[in-house]
ROKEKOL-222702 format. One record per residue (C-alpha): residue number from 1; residue in three letters; x, y, z. Coordinates in nm, 4 decimals. Layout:
<rs>
{NUM, 'ALA', {X, Y, Z}}
...
</rs>
This chain:
<rs>
{1, 'MET', {-13.1935, -7.8795, 4.2218}}
{2, 'ILE', {-13.2777, -7.7105, 4.5640}}
{3, 'ARG', {-13.5795, -7.4901, 4.5044}}
{4, 'VAL', {-13.6224, -7.1873, 4.7852}}
{5, 'LEU', {-13.9779, -7.2344, 4.8796}}
{6, 'GLU', {-13.8683, -6.9682, 5.1561}}
{7, 'ALA', {-13.5903, -6.8138, 5.1822}}
{8, 'GLY', {-13.5647, -6.6882, 5.5596}}
{9, 'PHE', {-13.3929, -6.4196, 5.7363}}
{10, 'GLU', {-13.0827, -6.4055, 5.5615}}
{11, 'THR', {-12.9350, -6.7701, 5.4370}}
{12, 'THR', {-12.6734, -6.7898, 5.1575}}
{13, 'VAL', {-12.4262, -6.9593, 4.9768}}
{14, 'GLN', {-12.0988, -6.9672, 5.1605}}
{15, 'ASP', {-11.7624, -7.1287, 5.1295}}
{16, 'LEU', {-11.4289, -7.0512, 5.3376}}
{17, 'GLY', {-11.4083, -6.7476, 5.1506}}
{18, 'ARG', {-11.2154, -6.5375, 4.9084}}
{19, 'PHE', {-10.8467, -6.4960, 5.0105}}
{20, 'GLY', {-10.5680, -6.2900, 4.8450}}
{21, 'TYR', {-10.7741, -6.0121, 4.7354}}
{22, 'ALA', {-10.7055, -5.7807, 5.0679}}
{23, 'HIS', {-10.4750, -5.5161, 4.8716}}
{24, 'LEU', {-10.7845, -5.4592, 4.6394}}
{25, 'GLY', {-11.0305, -5.3790, 4.9381}}
{26, 'VAL', {-11.1886, -5.7044, 4.9136}}
{27, 'SER', {-11.2634, -5.8865, 5.2849}}
{28, 'ALA', {-11.2516, -6.2954, 5.2230}}
{29, 'SER', {-11.6262, -6.2895, 5.3324}}
{30, 'GLY', {-11.7443, -6.7135, 5.3500}}
{31, 'ALA', {-11.8808, -6.8939, 5.6066}}
{32, 'ALA', {-11.9571, -6.7170, 5.9806}}
{33, 'ASP', {-11.8979, -7.0182, 6.1076}}
{34, 'ALA', {-11.6526, -7.1954, 5.9083}}
{35, 'LEU', {-11.6282, -7.5018, 6.1175}}
{36, 'ALA', {-11.8950, -7.5950, 6.0818}}
{37, 'LEU', {-11.9064, -7.5894, 5.7132}}
{38, 'ARG', {-11.5877, -7.7425, 5.7140}}
{39, 'ALA', {-11.7707, -8.0242, 5.8974}}
{40, 'GLY', {-12.0725, -8.0565, 5.7165}}
{41, 'ASN', {-11.8809, -8.1230, 5.4580}}
{42, 'LEU', {-11.6548, -8.3949, 5.5468}}
{43, 'LEU', {-11.9843, -8.5503, 5.6524}}
{44, 'VAL', {-12.1120, -8.5960, 5.2974}}
{45, 'GLY', {-11.7767, -8.6449, 5.1394}}
{46, 'ASN', {-11.7184, -8.3264, 4.9954}}
{47, 'PRO', {-11.3762, -8.1087, 4.9963}}
{48, 'GLU', {-11.4378, -7.8661, 5.3377}}
{49, 'ASN', {-11.4150, -7.5812, 5.1071}}
{50, 'ALA', {-11.7672, -7.6712, 4.9208}}
{51, 'PRO', {-11.9504, -7.4092, 4.8832}}
{52, 'ALA', {-12.3153, -7.5150, 5.1274}}
{53, 'LEU', {-12.5848, -7.2869, 5.2758}}
{54, 'GLU', {-12.5591, -7.0921, 5.5509}}
{55, 'MET', {-12.8973, -6.9277, 5.7229}}
{56, 'THR', {-12.9157, -6.7070, 6.0307}}
{57, 'LEU', {-13.1270, -6.6941, 6.3369}}
{58, 'THR', {-13.4333, -6.7945, 6.1417}}
{59, 'GLY', {-13.4169, -7.0855, 5.8314}}
{60, 'ALA', {-13.5718, -7.1824, 5.4727}}
{61, 'THR', {-13.7563, -7.3736, 5.3225}}
{62, 'LEU', {-13.6373, -7.6208, 5.0725}}
{63, 'GLU', {-13.8107, -7.8372, 4.8257}}
{64, 'PHE', {-13.5308, -8.1232, 4.6727}}
{65, 'GLU', {-13.6236, -8.2062, 4.3358}}
{66, 'THR', {-13.3552, -8.4877, 4.3250}}
{67, 'THR', {-13.2416, -8.7194, 4.5793}}
{68, 'ALA', {-12.9498, -8.5579, 4.7825}}
{69, 'ILE', {-12.7371, -8.7029, 5.0714}}
{70, 'VAL', {-12.7047, -8.3697, 5.3241}}
{71, 'ALA', {-12.5607, -8.2727, 5.6232}}
{72, 'VAL', {-12.7070, -8.0332, 5.8982}}
{73, 'THR', {-12.4372, -7.8731, 6.1350}}
{74, 'GLY', {-12.3757, -7.5595, 6.3536}}
{75, 'SER', {-12.6987, -7.4608, 6.5387}}
{76, 'ASP', {-13.0649, -7.6320, 6.5638}}
{77, 'PHE', {-13.3113, -7.4570, 6.3500}}
{78, 'GLY', {-13.5376, -7.7219, 6.4113}}
{79, 'ALA', {-13.5591, -7.8946, 6.0988}}
{80, 'GLU', {-13.6672, -8.2694, 6.0547}}
{81, 'LEU', {-13.2852, -8.3538, 6.0192}}
{82, 'ALA', {-13.0805, -8.5106, 6.2609}}
{83, 'LEU', {-12.7756, -8.2306, 6.3473}}
{84, 'GLY', {-12.4877, -8.3361, 6.2737}}
{85, 'ARG', {-12.4964, -8.6717, 6.0739}}
{86, 'ALA', {-12.4982, -8.6922, 5.6918}}
{87, 'VAL', {-12.8827, -8.8457, 5.6066}}
{88, 'GLU', {-13.0505, -8.9276, 5.2677}}
{89, 'ILE', {-13.3373, -8.7208, 5.1379}}
{90, 'ALA', {-13.5462, -8.8276, 4.8417}}
{91, 'ALA', {-13.6436, -8.6850, 4.5693}}
{92, 'GLY', {-13.9589, -8.4352, 4.6315}}
{93, 'THR', {-13.8870, -8.3950, 5.0214}}
{94, 'VAL', {-13.9558, -8.0791, 5.1363}}
{95, 'VAL', {-13.7139, -7.9668, 5.4834}}
{96, 'ARG', {-13.8528, -7.7094, 5.6734}}
{97, 'PHE', {-13.6077, -7.4896, 5.8789}}
{98, 'GLY', {-13.7499, -7.2617, 6.2011}}
{99, 'ALA', {-13.6294, -7.0619, 6.4158}}
{100, 'ALA', {-13.2629, -7.1237, 6.5958}}
{101, 'ARG', {-13.3100, -7.2754, 6.9099}}
{102, 'PHE', {-12.9533, -7.2137, 7.0070}}
{103, 'GLY', {-12.6189, -6.9897, 6.8482}}
{104, 'ALA', {-12.7107, -6.8322, 6.5781}}
{105, 'ARG', {-12.6468, -7.0076, 6.2085}}
{106, 'CYS', {-12.6631, -7.4052, 6.0633}}
{107, 'CYS', {-12.4990, -7.4437, 5.7716}}
{108, 'LEU', {-12.6760, -7.6860, 5.5259}}
{109, 'ALA', {-12.3998, -7.9412, 5.3683}}
{110, 'VAL', {-12.5136, -8.1050, 5.0197}}
{111, 'ARG', {-12.3168, -8.4173, 4.8763}}
{112, 'GLY', {-12.1591, -8.2576, 4.5903}}
{113, 'GLY', {-12.2087, -7.8869, 4.6989}}
{114, 'ILE', {-12.3920, -7.5754, 4.5681}}
{115, 'GLY', {-12.3245, -7.5380, 4.1962}}
{116, 'VAL', {-12.2887, -7.1953, 4.1830}}
{117, 'PRO', {-12.0531, -6.9824, 3.9682}}
{118, 'LYS', {-11.7067, -6.8889, 4.1557}}
{119, 'VAL', {-11.6395, -6.4822, 4.1970}}
{120, 'LEU', {-11.2752, -6.4135, 4.2546}}
{121, 'GLY', {-11.1816, -6.7882, 4.2885}}
{122, 'SER', {-11.5172, -6.8236, 4.5762}}
{123, 'ALA', {-11.9014, -6.9126, 4.5492}}
{124, 'SER', {-11.9257, -6.6717, 4.9094}}
{125, 'THR', {-12.1896, -6.4331, 4.9111}}
{126, 'HIS', {-12.0607, -6.1021, 5.0358}}
{127, 'VAL', {-12.3910, -5.9329, 5.1498}}
{128, 'ALA', {-12.2536, -5.6145, 5.2098}}
{129, 'THR', {-12.1568, -5.5579, 4.8737}}
{130, 'GLY', {-12.2848, -5.8526, 4.6361}}
{131, 'VAL', {-11.9577, -5.9779, 4.5180}}
{132, 'GLY', {-12.0905, -6.3511, 4.4497}}
{133, 'GLY', {-12.4345, -6.3016, 4.4154}}
{134, 'ARG', {-12.7198, -6.2122, 4.7191}}
{135, 'PRO', {-12.8982, -6.3866, 4.9879}}
{136, 'LEU', {-13.1457, -6.6284, 4.8706}}
{137, 'ARG', {-13.4934, -6.5810, 4.7459}}
{138, 'ARG', {-13.8529, -6.6747, 4.7601}}
{139, 'GLY', {-13.8416, -6.9222, 4.3874}}
{140, 'ASP', {-13.4626, -6.9313, 4.3679}}
{141, 'ILE', {-13.3335, -7.2521, 4.1717}}
{142, 'LEU', {-12.9870, -7.3858, 4.2954}}
{143, 'PRO', {-12.8070, -7.6697, 4.0758}}
{144, 'ILE', {-12.6237, -7.9400, 4.3203}}
{145, 'GLY', {-12.2647, -7.9529, 4.2446}}
{146, 'THR', {-12.0375, -8.2412, 4.1288}}
{147, 'GLU', {-11.7306, -8.1427, 4.4539}}
{148, 'SER', {-11.7753, -8.4997, 4.6602}}
{149, 'ILE', {-11.4408, -8.6612, 4.6703}}
{150, 'ARG', {-11.4992, -8.9266, 4.9721}}
{151, 'ARG', {-11.7805, -9.1732, 5.0627}}
{152, 'PRO', {-12.0224, -8.9831, 5.2919}}
{153, 'ARG', {-11.9789, -9.0512, 5.7110}}
{154, 'SER', {-12.1966, -9.2337, 5.9518}}
{155, 'ARG', {-12.0492, -9.0854, 6.2295}}
{156, 'ILE', {-12.2894, -8.8295, 6.4836}}
{157, 'LEU', {-12.1064, -8.4877, 6.5233}}
{158, 'ALA', {-12.0701, -8.4000, 6.8675}}
{159, 'GLN', {-12.1516, -8.0369, 6.9640}}
{160, 'LEU', {-11.8774, -7.8291, 7.0801}}
{161, 'ALA', {-11.9055, -7.6212, 7.3954}}
{162, 'SER', {-11.9821, -7.2895, 7.3088}}
{163, 'GLU', {-11.9936, -7.0964, 7.6666}}
{164, 'GLY', {-11.7742, -6.9094, 7.8269}}
{165, 'PRO', {-11.5666, -6.5918, 7.7434}}
{166, 'LEU', {-11.3940, -6.5390, 7.3754}}
{167, 'ARG', {-11.0379, -6.6360, 7.4199}}
{168, 'VAL', {-10.8305, -6.3489, 7.3005}}
{169, 'THR', {-10.4513, -6.2443, 7.2137}}
{170, 'ALA', {-10.2599, -5.9373, 7.2591}}
{171, 'GLY', {-10.3769, -5.6992, 6.9780}}
{172, 'PRO', {-10.1143, -5.4779, 6.7965}}
{173, 'GLN', {-10.1883, -5.1911, 7.0567}}
{174, 'ALA', {-10.2809, -5.3882, 7.3746}}
{175, 'CYS', {-10.0064, -5.1646, 7.5749}}
{176, 'TRP', {-10.2206, -4.8542, 7.5088}}
{177, 'PHE', {-10.4990, -4.9983, 7.7154}}
{178, 'PHE', {-10.5609, -5.1080, 8.1157}}
{179, 'GLU', {-10.6777, -5.4482, 8.1653}}
{180, 'GLU', {-10.9250, -5.3432, 8.3362}}
{181, 'TRP', {-11.1938, -5.3853, 8.0841}}
{182, 'TYR', {-11.1110, -5.8225, 8.0507}}
{183, 'ALA', {-11.3204, -5.8025, 8.3891}}
{184, 'ALA', {-11.6447, -5.6542, 8.1725}}
{185, 'ILE', {-11.9537, -5.8364, 8.0352}}
{186, 'TYR', {-12.0970, -5.6515, 7.6967}}
{187, 'THR', {-12.3887, -5.7790, 7.4590}}
{188, 'VAL', {-12.4659, -5.8140, 7.1548}}
{189, 'SER', {-12.5808, -5.5124, 6.9864}}
{190, 'SER', {-12.8733, -5.5611, 6.6913}}
{191, 'SER', {-12.7589, -5.3466, 6.4649}}
{192, 'SER', {-12.4483, -5.6352, 6.4578}}
{193, 'ASN', {-12.3739, -5.7691, 6.1188}}
{194, 'ARG', {-12.1335, -5.9510, 5.8876}}
{195, 'MET', {-11.9036, -5.6339, 5.9029}}
{196, 'GLY', {-11.8787, -5.6687, 6.2806}}
{197, 'LEU', {-12.0113, -5.7386, 6.6327}}
{198, 'ARG', {-12.0742, -5.4355, 6.7441}}
{199, 'LEU', {-12.0512, -5.4798, 7.1324}}
{200, 'GLN', {-12.2640, -5.2402, 7.4324}}
{201, 'GLY', {-12.1310, -5.2066, 7.7788}}
{202, 'VAL', {-11.9096, -5.0174, 8.0427}}
{203, 'PRO', {-11.6740, -4.8079, 7.7573}}
{204, 'ILE', {-11.3168, -4.9106, 7.7240}}
{205, 'PRO', {-11.1258, -4.6124, 7.7786}}
{206, 'SER', {-10.9799, -4.5322, 7.4306}}
{207, 'PRO', {-10.6579, -4.3244, 7.4153}}
{208, 'SER', {-10.6392, -3.9809, 7.3155}}
{209, 'GLY', {-10.4996, -3.8801, 6.9496}}
{210, 'HIS', {-10.5024, -4.0803, 6.6167}}
{211, 'MET', {-10.3457, -4.3911, 6.4468}}
{212, 'LEU', {-10.2386, -4.4471, 6.1187}}
{213, 'THR', {-10.4688, -4.6573, 5.9579}}
{214, 'GLU', {-10.3542, -5.0387, 5.9269}}
{215, 'GLY', {-10.4174, -5.3485, 5.7584}}
{216, 'VAL', {-10.6988, -5.5584, 6.0149}}
{217, 'ALA', {-10.7229, -5.8940, 6.1021}}
{218, 'LEU', {-11.0771, -6.1289, 6.1196}}
{219, 'GLY', {-11.1367, -6.1091, 6.4792}}
{220, 'ALA', {-10.9739, -5.7843, 6.5815}}
{221, 'LEU', {-11.1088, -5.5970, 6.8795}}
{222, 'GLN', {-11.1551, -5.2489, 6.7535}}
{223, 'VAL', {-11.2000, -4.9773, 7.0252}}
{224, 'PRO', {-11.3451, -4.6387, 6.8644}}
{225, 'PRO', {-11.3681, -4.2924, 7.0384}}
{226, 'ASP', {-11.7004, -4.3355, 7.2075}}
{227, 'GLY', {-11.5524, -4.6294, 7.3840}}
{228, 'GLN', {-11.7935, -4.9117, 7.2719}}
{229, 'PRO', {-11.5801, -5.1960, 7.1254}}
{230, 'ILE', {-11.6404, -5.3916, 6.7615}}
{231, 'ILE', {-11.5464, -5.7819, 6.6737}}
{232, 'LEU', {-11.4050, -5.7305, 6.3263}}
{233, 'PHE', {-11.6565, -5.9916, 6.1266}}
{234, 'VAL', {-11.6070, -6.2152, 5.8450}}
{235, 'GLU', {-11.7062, -5.9309, 5.5775}}
{236, 'HIS', {-11.4594, -5.6350, 5.8095}}
{237, 'GLN', {-11.3087, -5.3280, 5.6147}}
{238, 'THR', {-10.9487, -5.4418, 5.5211}}
{239, 'ALA', {-10.8108, -5.1530, 5.6830}}
{240, 'GLY', {-10.8979, -4.9400, 6.0269}}
{241, 'GLY', {-10.7618, -4.6391, 6.2075}}
{242, 'TYR', {-10.8869, -4.7641, 6.5505}}
{243, 'PRO', {-10.6329, -4.8920, 6.7963}}
{244, 'LYS', {-10.6728, -5.2690, 6.9110}}
{245, 'PRO', {-10.6475, -5.4225, 7.2215}}
{246, 'ALA', {-10.6628, -5.7688, 7.1556}}
{247, 'ASN', {-10.7950, -6.0259, 6.8703}}
{248, 'VAL', {-11.0496, -6.3386, 6.8989}}
{249, 'ILE', {-10.8202, -6.6897, 6.8764}}
{250, 'SER', {-10.8927, -6.8865, 6.5575}}
{251, 'ALA', {-11.0158, -7.1498, 6.7391}}
{252, 'ASP', {-11.3004, -6.9457, 6.8656}}
{253, 'PHE', {-11.3840, -6.7656, 6.5512}}
{254, 'TRP', {-11.6940, -7.0205, 6.4837}}
{255, 'ARG', {-11.7815, -6.9154, 6.7992}}
{256, 'LEU', {-11.8406, -6.5197, 6.6971}}
{257, 'GLY', {-12.0734, -6.6713, 6.3480}}
{258, 'GLN', {-12.3212, -6.7877, 6.6566}}
{259, 'LEU', {-12.3077, -6.4956, 6.8975}}
{260, 'ARG', {-12.7081, -6.4281, 6.9011}}
{261, 'PRO', {-12.8027, -6.0295, 6.9117}}
{262, 'HIS', {-12.8252, -5.9190, 7.2744}}
{263, 'GLN', {-12.6309, -6.2206, 7.3462}}
{264, 'ALA', {-12.3712, -6.1545, 7.6845}}
{265, 'VAL', {-12.0038, -6.1535, 7.5749}}
{266, 'SER', {-11.6563, -6.1432, 7.7922}}
{267, 'PHE', {-11.3232, -6.2186, 7.7215}}
{268, 'GLU', {-11.0362, -6.3891, 7.8309}}
{269, 'ARG', {-10.6236, -6.3047, 7.7369}}
{270, 'VAL', {-10.4660, -6.6216, 7.6327}}
{271, 'THR', {-10.0954, -6.6934, 7.5355}}
{272, 'MET', {-9.9986, -6.7421, 7.1453}}
{273, 'GLU', {-9.8839, -7.0555, 7.2631}}
{274, 'GLN', {-10.2643, -7.1542, 7.4159}}
{275, 'ALA', {-10.3881, -7.0070, 7.1289}}
{276, 'HIS', {-10.2164, -7.2785, 6.9062}}
{277, 'GLN', {-10.2731, -7.5474, 7.1296}}
{278, 'LEU', {-10.6607, -7.4976, 7.1274}}
{279, 'LEU', {-10.6381, -7.4987, 6.7215}}
{280, 'ARG', {-10.4536, -7.7963, 6.7490}}
{281, 'ARG', {-10.6942, -7.9899, 6.9848}}
{282, 'GLN', {-11.0058, -7.8415, 6.7884}}
{283, 'GLU', {-10.8184, -7.9298, 6.4411}}
{284, 'GLU', {-10.7890, -8.3079, 6.5633}}
{285, 'TRP', {-11.1586, -8.3205, 6.6436}}
{286, 'LEU', {-11.2268, -8.2034, 6.3129}}
{287, 'TYR', {-11.0377, -8.4347, 6.0894}}
{288, 'SER', {-11.1665, -8.7014, 6.3159}}
{289, 'LEU', {-11.4565, -8.7054, 6.0935}}
{290, 'VAL', {-11.2318, -8.8221, 5.7819}}
</rs>
């Protein structure tokens, strides 16, 4: 069992999300940095999709009432645990996470997973709707599950480079926009949330008129009438009517989860072939942990 002594800003139970319900208006949700969650689970010997704790900007203080094997991945929150490796902690240990030293989120994977009930096939907390639960509070008690499938790994996880522009491919309405916006630098607004990352900067001229509402995807760059772009995030709506000049590539989704308020953001267009190559390299890096 894990007892929550302090919950932090927004600590939630997450797995890779609930898929197959977009036609009902239920977005997948899941870990904001899914790569960190997958890597942490592989380090402790869990399936990639085992539920773990994801902390945002400021971390939790947790008391482990039983011995556990854990791994911290993603951002460094200054915990008394080595980042990017599996470690055993004794029963009665209190682990304190502070403020993020870089990035925005860290994942705490526990061997066996977090043993909470699943809703629509997933343990993920959809913060905006409450589907799957709510952010943790002081006094919550979390059971440790039984989802481990292999021995923990002793390897130390190398950090992926997160600098440079976000890579994007052309969106469905790319031809409606001039490409000068690629040269612009934006900042992440403090009003961003798990539904969308709002950017502030030189407005992107948006075409006049209206378009039909259509399905939207994680990482889509929407341009509302004010020209301030929004990157659709893990709790994005399942349909929208704003034009989309670009979409962040899958290999950079984890970087969206590490964007902090007021951080500078720029974009670089790549081809679909390049996007596939980048994702393949990332998957090869991840599965070197197995």
